[in-house]
C-alpha angles and dihedrals in degrees: 000000000000112000099189094081114077115232109235105151144028088255089062089053094049092048091050091051091052088054088049139219139231108250133174114240111213124209132174123279094043094294116149126176127195109226137167110235126196141166116243113249089242088054091230099118147018114233137187135194150236098031137157087226118083113263093259091060097042091076144073123218112237089224091062094056112109099182145338114233126201124217130014096312108136132084091253093054092046094048097042110112095225097041090120089064093055118090114242089216095054096047127091138156134217110215111202146159133036090289093052096240118183131229103199116203139179121202125207090244139014088245092061091046089053091051092055095042092050095043094047092049090053090048091051089053100042106018119196090347092065097106093043089052092047093048093049094049096024104158091308094161094049095042091050091051094049090046090052091054090050091050091051088059094040091062093162093050093233092146099245141060133202120275089239093057092044092051093047093050094052091045091052089055093046108025093181092066116100116238090227092056093051092048091049092052092054091046091050090050092050091047092052088054094043087238122162125207131038103262115124122215125212092253091051091047091051092047095051091044091054091047097048103030101045117092106201093204090058092044090055089049092050095053090047089065101027099076087244098309127125092243142036119248121204093273092048090051092048089053092049093049094048101038101037109019096040094230111163129214095022121171136169092266091060090047090052091050090055092047092050091048099048109020107099098198122080090217091057092048092050095047096040093243126143112210126203088267094050091045090050091049090051095047091049094048124098086256087075101038116129093241114090106238089214086076094055088084130046103285104160132086106272096183098083125101116285090246090065093069138074107232124211102240139186129208122211087355092184093065122091096181133015125341099238106048103001126122121258117223139167088234086077089067093044092051094047095046092047088053091058098260111165101185121052130177129232119188101194125196137169111279137189122285091023091290115131116231135205124229141112106282122232090022138092096250115131123251135243128194114261093222093057090051091052088049091055093044090052091051098045103024094108099022094113102018139024093208123103122293119214118210108204101206115196098194120204098153132121119252090259095055092039087064089051089052090053092049092052094047094047094045097044103033096033115161092006089076112097108215103152112138115249116259106245091201091062125075103201137057120255118268127258087249092058091046097049112147093009131123118217123203115219108196145113114296133200113259114258091243093055108108100179131082090246135041139175113253134164128235138184114249111200093182092054091048092050092046091051094048090051089056096252090127134026115245131173096215109036093177096057122092107255114239127208123196119214141150125261125209121228094233092060091043090056091058090062111084120149099003103063111164114230133169117257116235109171137318100256091050091048092050088056106038112016116107119226091243094055119100127201125205120212128199107231091246093054092043090052090051091054091043090056101036102032106023095149094046091048091053092048092047091054093051088077110016134054114243125193120201118195129189121265111269085231088076090090090162088059092243116166134245119228105268091203089067088067102028087063087060091050095252105162104197111047104170115219133193097241091190092065116078124202142088096322095051089044088058092047095047093044093047096054093049091078098079103044090286087277092143095249127092121182110238121237114283091244088062094050106042114099092228112038135122116230133144117198093219098051112148095189139049117312117248110256095006121109111230115229128213113225114202115193125179116192101209107171148329132233132211101341111190124221114268107269095234096050100084093138095068132066130256094282116118124190101194132192130171132229119201109201129188116205121189139086114356091262090060103042109113143133138202131185135206126229118270117264106213124227097349121107095146101064112355117176114214104164096182127143129210134185127206131182111224111199098179106028094178091065100037129105131190119215124191114200124185115201136179117239092197101054137147112203098339134040102178115113104162147316144201126200122196135171113247090238090060097055117120113210124226130044108343142167120228112211108218124225133206126245090270095047102260117138111254106231112251093345115130148139122237110217143164118225128194129170122198136170118256109269120226122335108294134083106294099226095112128057133231126355094004093068098046119096127196123225093268094062097028117129116227126195106256129217121220127236115243096188087232102120101208093048095042089054090061093049091045089062090053098055097078089046090056089052091050092049092047092048092050092050099042096041087056094046094046092048090051091049090050090053092047090053093052088049087056096247135120127244088264091071124092126225093258089060089047093055091048090051096052098038094088090053090055092061122089126221091277092045093255113141117259090189129029133185120233103219096177091085123075089243110043112234129202116234123196116229102207130309115352133178119270091248090061091047088055091053091049091049092049090047090052090051089050092050090050091053091048090050093048092053095046095047097044104033096085095055095046091045092052092049093050091050090048091054090047091051092047091051093048089061086073094050102093094046099037094114094052093044090050092048091053088052088056099256115147137186109316094019091050091047089049090051091053090049091049090050090053090048092051094048089050091050093049094049091045094050091050090050093047091052091050092050091047090054092050089049089051092052089051090050091055091050091051092051090050096048094044093050091053093044092051094043092241095126119113110260111270095028099077092102095041112127123231096269129206113236101230123301096312094070090069112109110261106253124237112263120237115253094247091062091063094044098255 
């Protein structure tokens, strides 16, 4: 099949099918045959050759085709031994005959598969009259609109316009198109017609517009939801928004608003029709970006202690290049504060004329006056965020100039300075909400028992350490942190309130003696050591205290550490070199977008709860956290620029895409697409990937576009987004440059779906292979403490965990079984399932063979006369699914309450666990192991209760989807079309959140 011509209509699909394509025919037992398939010229049958059968048997009548299924969603595909090697996006199945047999096919590309699926679906709808129907209604609305645009330019009605005007008009409609490409397309058209001159006729204008402004991947999507029309009406659009985009509470008025906003033709706006151009406009608009707009504003709880948040933090904020020779400039502070940074660094030294200066000591970096920096901080401190700003003051000044520092800060910052003494009766820092609009000073502070104006304190000196390691000074112990002794004035000490800098000794000492208002700073090397050797202790330490991690002074080029290495340990202040772009800053910028870019992100619950088991280096699923499956399909790219550093090569780009997952070690992964050669304007990738995300609250997704044919530089663009901010459905990803600027008109088109992990095994295979029955089901296990009274409580909880797991997984497995019979993968939702089976439920005269009784709390399917066995099987599987949904809804409350009761009973032992264990004869390691097992068990119980609650909410959503889809498809039993989604008795109410005290927090 020729691939040069872009598919932009059903006619193109039909014509390509008549020419034919090589497809792989899949049979059971790993057998695959290469065959040439083609549509008969009379469009009555689908044939293939060569075949051992005679030519009359190697065909399927179009009339006998029941449906065309995309993906690997038949029994033959699922049972084929090499199914894993077949691309989901290239596979499709033709279901035909009274017995619903399947012809399972694999195309050489997703594009070719789309052509056959689209063409066959049109043929099923319109039969041999398909082409006549298409020609009579061939894109009339679109053609009329394009003709109208031509006429507006051809004001004198002379029948042609200048090439310049034609190019400009098309570029106005599609700004991402290059002028040179449009000109070339017109010139090629004229050359093929042996036409001289540069005038463009209406027919030529329409042809080039169709060729350049039609995105086939969006056309195929449109016809999938348009009931085989060349446009979407309001009901089609509603179905797309509900079933694919996950938009709730959709009605025809909302659909009309979208059509009026994005449909370019007046005819479409008046009739309520969305053409391919309007649909493209909508999908490319911010309404369909991948980033959830809910996260563009502060959306997290800001009333928790400061230590419960990650804080956007800058290192050596005054530098705009490297940290050894680079210039210092106040623009560094302006940039960081405008980007939402909430912790900036000031290295202050004695300067001339009794004015302190800021620079990296013992280096050749330039200096800036302290007062001017405070001026800038005062001006921009709350430019991007109203939440507290922390000034990390590294003080190296004499007493005299320290007093000048204090004068400047008091005079310039005034009431913004937070100097209230910490409340010794409390145990946690104030919340960001309480500290709104305040500036906190993090610095060394005189000890409370120091009576004099001055006192000897120690401080870390990054500049000295770097200088020493570079051989600038002789030191006996190059690996030790250099310490400088200096004197601190009382006035500066009094400005430090709840961010007093202290030196870290070891975890057990800190747990016993460190005050909640004391902050420790960790060199990246030391922090990495603790992250690897004491991951659990590090997480527990950061539940209560603020920890700041700064880059190794050996990073003289101001490169950045990976912030995820320390976020996974709960470290709140991971200081980044904002002046250095690249992967690490992409992660930092992307991460802090998720809460309105306010500079504060609430840490995962498992890192905040007083009793919870979490190790930063876990390489498996996290206790009590439900793993998620992230399904990402990279469909296409748009308007990729040349890599900036590749000036020596031409305009050709050979792009490919990496999808990276950043998070805890168990989640880190990457996959790449194939390379699309010599196409940076509109490359089609059509590749799907699947990732298991074990701790979604700490995961990020990064899309990176690279050039496979590069000289000097391969980077084209990237976009980094927290997992929690992903919008599912068909989305565009706006690409950014290396330095974070949006690349004009450059984007990726993707499909995103998120599902729960099915069954107990590794989720790399779909369908039946991932479902486990009760005999092989894996249940979360509780550990034995060898403390009899406590173990007795946990012993009572074990059968409850089994009950909760059975309720959840029985429901999930039943839903997956129903999806499979509907011919869909586990990625689909139940609304999509109902849409898929609705045509099968209609008889020859369009009367329903099956209806749904929506008057009952749990919709039942009722047969309307004699139906084929395959439909009976669907009805039976549906009934089994409804029973599992009902069982979960009606039993979840009781099981949930009992689990919470066990958790609460166990937590009564928490404060005295050490003494109880000692009385039971446990010592040292055994006692420590018992405490760890207690924490594990509490985490499991809380997690199991949460999972049951989420499963119930998912079940309620499933019932709503069944109801809405039945009404939309007209499958509801007469008289129930206006029935509301009812709540079956009290137990259908969503299980409420439990107060913290009930879980022992």
